[in-house]
Biotite code that builds the C-alpha atoms (Angstrom):
import biotite.structure as struc

atoms = struc.array([
    struc.Atom([0.000, 0.000, 0.000], chain_id="A", res_id=1, res_name="UNK", atom_name="CA", element="C"),
    struc.Atom([1.094, 3.543, -0.705], chain_id="A", res_id=2, res_name="UNK", atom_name="CA", element="C"),
    struc.Atom([1.616, 5.803, 2.312], chain_id="A", res_id=3, res_name="UNK", atom_name="CA", element="C"),
    struc.Atom([-1.248, 8.046, 1.186], chain_id="A", res_id=4, res_name="UNK", atom_name="CA", element="C"),
    struc.Atom([-3.585, 5.069, 1.562], chain_id="A", res_id=5, res_name="UNK", atom_name="CA", element="C"),
    struc.Atom([-2.185, 4.019, 4.959], chain_id="A", res_id=6, res_name="UNK", atom_name="CA", element="C"),
    struc.Atom([-2.304, 7.365, 6.803], chain_id="A", res_id=7, res_name="UNK", atom_name="CA", element="C"),
    struc.Atom([-5.848, 8.719, 6.728], chain_id="A", res_id=8, res_name="UNK", atom_name="CA", element="C"),
    struc.Atom([-5.564, 11.742, 9.040], chain_id="A", res_id=9, res_name="UNK", atom_name="CA", element="C"),
    struc.Atom([-3.872, 12.864, 12.253], chain_id="A", res_id=10, res_name="UNK", atom_name="CA", element="C"),
    struc.Atom([-5.801, 12.824, 15.520], chain_id="A", res_id=11, res_name="UNK", atom_name="CA", element="C"),
    struc.Atom([-5.662, 16.220, 17.236], chain_id="A", res_id=12, res_name="UNK", atom_name="CA", element="C"),
    struc.Atom([-7.037, 16.337, 20.789], chain_id="A", res_id=13, res_name="UNK", atom_name="CA", element="C"),
    struc.Atom([-5.920, 17.287, 24.282], chain_id="A", res_id=14, res_name="UNK", atom_name="CA", element="C"),
    struc.Atom([-4.671, 13.767, 24.973], chain_id="A", res_id=15, res_name="UNK", atom_name="CA", element="C"),
    struc.Atom([-2.637, 13.538, 21.774], chain_id="A", res_id=16, res_name="UNK", atom_name="CA", element="C"),
    struc.Atom([-1.164, 17.003, 22.340], chain_id="A", res_id=17, res_name="UNK", atom_name="CA", element="C"),
    struc.Atom([0.000, 15.955, 25.810], chain_id="A", res_id=18, res_name="UNK", atom_name="CA", element="C"),
    struc.Atom([1.468, 12.729, 24.375], chain_id="A", res_id=19, res_name="UNK", atom_name="CA", element="C"),
    struc.Atom([3.308, 14.708, 21.708], chain_id="A", res_id=20, res_name="UNK", atom_name="CA", element="C"),
    struc.Atom([4.804, 17.080, 24.271], chain_id="A", res_id=21, res_name="UNK", atom_name="CA", element="C"),
    struc.Atom([5.702, 14.504, 26.920], chain_id="A", res_id=22, res_name="UNK", atom_name="CA", element="C"),
    struc.Atom([6.859, 11.418, 25.015], chain_id="A", res_id=23, res_name="UNK", atom_name="CA", element="C"),
    struc.Atom([7.100, 12.438, 21.363], chain_id="A", res_id=24, res_name="UNK", atom_name="CA", element="C"),
    struc.Atom([4.160, 10.312, 20.222], chain_id="A", res_id=25, res_name="UNK", atom_name="CA", element="C"),
    struc.Atom([2.063, 11.336, 17.221], chain_id="A", res_id=26, res_name="UNK", atom_name="CA", element="C"),
    struc.Atom([-1.383, 9.791, 16.661], chain_id="A", res_id=27, res_name="UNK", atom_name="CA", element="C"),
    struc.Atom([-2.913, 8.916, 13.278], chain_id="A", res_id=28, res_name="UNK", atom_name="CA", element="C"),
    struc.Atom([-6.075, 7.266, 12.049], chain_id="A", res_id=29, res_name="UNK", atom_name="CA", element="C"),
    struc.Atom([-4.873, 4.552, 9.677], chain_id="A", res_id=30, res_name="UNK", atom_name="CA", element="C"),
    struc.Atom([-6.406, 2.107, 7.231], chain_id="A", res_id=31, res_name="UNK", atom_name="CA", element="C"),
    struc.Atom([-7.852, -0.969, 8.963], chain_id="A", res_id=32, res_name="UNK", atom_name="CA", element="C"),
    struc.Atom([-5.824, -3.272, 6.690], chain_id="A", res_id=33, res_name="UNK", atom_name="CA", element="C"),
    struc.Atom([-2.486, -1.629, 7.589], chain_id="A", res_id=34, res_name="UNK", atom_name="CA", element="C"),
    struc.Atom([-0.132, -3.278, 10.077], chain_id="A", res_id=35, res_name="UNK", atom_name="CA", element="C"),
    struc.Atom([2.600, -1.732, 12.248], chain_id="A", res_id=36, res_name="UNK", atom_name="CA", element="C"),
    struc.Atom([5.279, -2.098, 9.573], chain_id="A", res_id=37, res_name="UNK", atom_name="CA", element="C"),
    struc.Atom([3.085, -0.365, 6.972], chain_id="A", res_id=38, res_name="UNK", atom_name="CA", element="C"),
    struc.Atom([2.423, 2.517, 9.378], chain_id="A", res_id=39, res_name="UNK", atom_name="CA", element="C"),
    struc.Atom([6.128, 2.878, 10.219], chain_id="A", res_id=40, res_name="UNK", atom_name="CA", element="C"),
    struc.Atom([7.150, 2.980, 6.559], chain_id="A", res_id=41, res_name="UNK", atom_name="CA", element="C"),
    struc.Atom([4.354, 5.431, 5.711], chain_id="A", res_id=42, res_name="UNK", atom_name="CA", element="C"),
    struc.Atom([5.322, 7.905, 8.462], chain_id="A", res_id=43, res_name="UNK", atom_name="CA", element="C"),
    struc.Atom([9.026, 7.679, 7.612], chain_id="A", res_id=44, res_name="UNK", atom_name="CA", element="C"),
    struc.Atom([8.344, 8.246, 3.912], chain_id="A", res_id=45, res_name="UNK", atom_name="CA", element="C"),
    struc.Atom([5.751, 11.015, 4.334], chain_id="A", res_id=46, res_name="UNK", atom_name="CA", element="C"),
    struc.Atom([7.524, 13.110, 6.980], chain_id="A", res_id=47, res_name="UNK", atom_name="CA", element="C"),
    struc.Atom([11.235, 12.110, 6.534], chain_id="A", res_id=48, res_name="UNK", atom_name="CA", element="C"),
    struc.Atom([11.696, 11.117, 10.210], chain_id="A", res_id=49, res_name="UNK", atom_name="CA", element="C"),
    struc.Atom([12.861, 7.978, 12.038], chain_id="A", res_id=50, res_name="UNK", atom_name="CA", element="C"),
    struc.Atom([10.221, 5.990, 13.916], chain_id="A", res_id=51, res_name="UNK", atom_name="CA", element="C"),
    struc.Atom([11.174, 4.141, 17.109], chain_id="A", res_id=52, res_name="UNK", atom_name="CA", element="C"),
    struc.Atom([7.911, 2.342, 17.908], chain_id="A", res_id=53, res_name="UNK", atom_name="CA", element="C"),
    struc.Atom([4.338, 1.933, 16.694], chain_id="A", res_id=54, res_name="UNK", atom_name="CA", element="C"),
    struc.Atom([1.358, 0.936, 18.871], chain_id="A", res_id=55, res_name="UNK", atom_name="CA", element="C"),
    struc.Atom([-1.984, 0.146, 17.236], chain_id="A", res_id=56, res_name="UNK", atom_name="CA", element="C"),
    struc.Atom([-5.480, 0.287, 18.748], chain_id="A", res_id=57, res_name="UNK", atom_name="CA", element="C"),
    struc.Atom([-8.495, -1.188, 16.936], chain_id="A", res_id=58, res_name="UNK", atom_name="CA", element="C"),
    struc.Atom([-11.988, 0.079, 17.720], chain_id="A", res_id=59, res_name="UNK", atom_name="CA", element="C"),
    struc.Atom([-14.622, -2.293, 16.402], chain_id="A", res_id=60, res_name="UNK", atom_name="CA", element="C"),
    struc.Atom([-17.995, -1.137, 15.031], chain_id="A", res_id=61, res_name="UNK", atom_name="CA", element="C"),
    struc.Atom([-20.708, -0.767, 17.677], chain_id="A", res_id=62, res_name="UNK", atom_name="CA", element="C"),
    struc.Atom([-24.487, -0.985, 17.216], chain_id="A", res_id=63, res_name="UNK", atom_name="CA", element="C"),
    struc.Atom([-26.338, 2.130, 18.416], chain_id="A", res_id=64, res_name="UNK", atom_name="CA", element="C"),
    struc.Atom([-29.484, 1.517, 20.421], chain_id="A", res_id=65, res_name="UNK", atom_name="CA", element="C"),
    struc.Atom([-32.245, 3.816, 21.625], chain_id="A", res_id=66, res_name="UNK", atom_name="CA", element="C"),
    struc.Atom([-35.010, 2.494, 23.850], chain_id="A", res_id=67, res_name="UNK", atom_name="CA", element="C"),
    struc.Atom([-33.931, -1.106, 23.189], chain_id="A", res_id=68, res_name="UNK", atom_name="CA", element="C"),
    struc.Atom([-34.010, -0.838, 19.396], chain_id="A", res_id=69, res_name="UNK", atom_name="CA", element="C"),
    struc.Atom([-31.014, -0.833, 17.101], chain_id="A", res_id=70, res_name="UNK", atom_name="CA", element="C"),
    struc.Atom([-30.981, 2.479, 15.226], chain_id="A", res_id=71, res_name="UNK", atom_name="CA", element="C"),
    struc.Atom([-27.678, 2.199, 13.355], chain_id="A", res_id=72, res_name="UNK", atom_name="CA", element="C"),
    struc.Atom([-24.020, 1.624, 13.992], chain_id="A", res_id=73, res_name="UNK", atom_name="CA", element="C"),
    struc.Atom([-20.897, 3.580, 14.808], chain_id="A", res_id=74, res_name="UNK", atom_name="CA", element="C"),
    struc.Atom([-18.151, 2.675, 12.332], chain_id="A", res_id=75, res_name="UNK", atom_name="CA", element="C"),
    struc.Atom([-14.929, 1.109, 13.553], chain_id="A", res_id=76, res_name="UNK", atom_name="CA", element="C"),
    struc.Atom([-11.453, 2.498, 13.009], chain_id="A", res_id=77, res_name="UNK", atom_name="CA", element="C"),
    struc.Atom([-7.782, 1.815, 13.654], chain_id="A", res_id=78, res_name="UNK", atom_name="CA", element="C"),
    struc.Atom([-5.590, 4.312, 15.467], chain_id="A", res_id=79, res_name="UNK", atom_name="CA", element="C"),
    struc.Atom([-1.775, 4.252, 15.539], chain_id="A", res_id=80, res_name="UNK", atom_name="CA", element="C"),
    struc.Atom([0.424, 5.848, 18.202], chain_id="A", res_id=81, res_name="UNK", atom_name="CA", element="C"),
    struc.Atom([3.798, 6.528, 16.554], chain_id="A", res_id=82, res_name="UNK", atom_name="CA", element="C"),
    struc.Atom([6.811, 7.170, 18.800], chain_id="A", res_id=83, res_name="UNK", atom_name="CA", element="C"),
    struc.Atom([9.614, 9.088, 17.133], chain_id="A", res_id=84, res_name="UNK", atom_name="CA", element="C"),
    struc.Atom([13.335, 8.700, 17.808], chain_id="A", res_id=85, res_name="UNK", atom_name="CA", element="C"),
    struc.Atom([14.691, 11.198, 20.355], chain_id="A", res_id=86, res_name="UNK", atom_name="CA", element="C"),
    struc.Atom([15.460, 14.516, 18.663], chain_id="A", res_id=87, res_name="UNK", atom_name="CA", element="C"),
    struc.Atom([13.087, 13.924, 15.728], chain_id="A", res_id=88, res_name="UNK", atom_name="CA", element="C"),
    struc.Atom([9.954, 16.005, 15.276], chain_id="A", res_id=89, res_name="UNK", atom_name="CA", element="C"),
    struc.Atom([7.373, 16.616, 12.585], chain_id="A", res_id=90, res_name="UNK", atom_name="CA", element="C"),
    struc.Atom([7.114, 20.304, 11.704], chain_id="A", res_id=91, res_name="UNK", atom_name="CA", element="C"),
    struc.Atom([3.466, 19.856, 10.653], chain_id="A", res_id=92, res_name="UNK", atom_name="CA", element="C"),
    struc.Atom([2.429, 19.331, 14.313], chain_id="A", res_id=93, res_name="UNK", atom_name="CA", element="C"),
    struc.Atom([4.602, 21.981, 15.991], chain_id="A", res_id=94, res_name="UNK", atom_name="CA", element="C"),
    struc.Atom([2.058, 24.815, 15.844], chain_id="A", res_id=95, res_name="UNK", atom_name="CA", element="C"),
    struc.Atom([-0.783, 22.650, 17.187], chain_id="A", res_id=96, res_name="UNK", atom_name="CA", element="C"),
])
């Protein structure tokens, strides 16, 4: 897979901002078919940095219910926490 297909979008929230500042971790939503090696190669190719570690969290789809009836579903997604090598940073996230 090409890196543009692996990395869908960055996750910007209070938690991810604290992770970026404290431990140098950047968070991305990634394709559900991508594995840790695909994510590592995609980040290294897209941002020209060295990646130390990748942790992946999978959120499965959940059925929404109201008053005991199923009204739809919340789609699932895969999120990757990418830890960069000490001294590396991505300029795209510095102003956030």
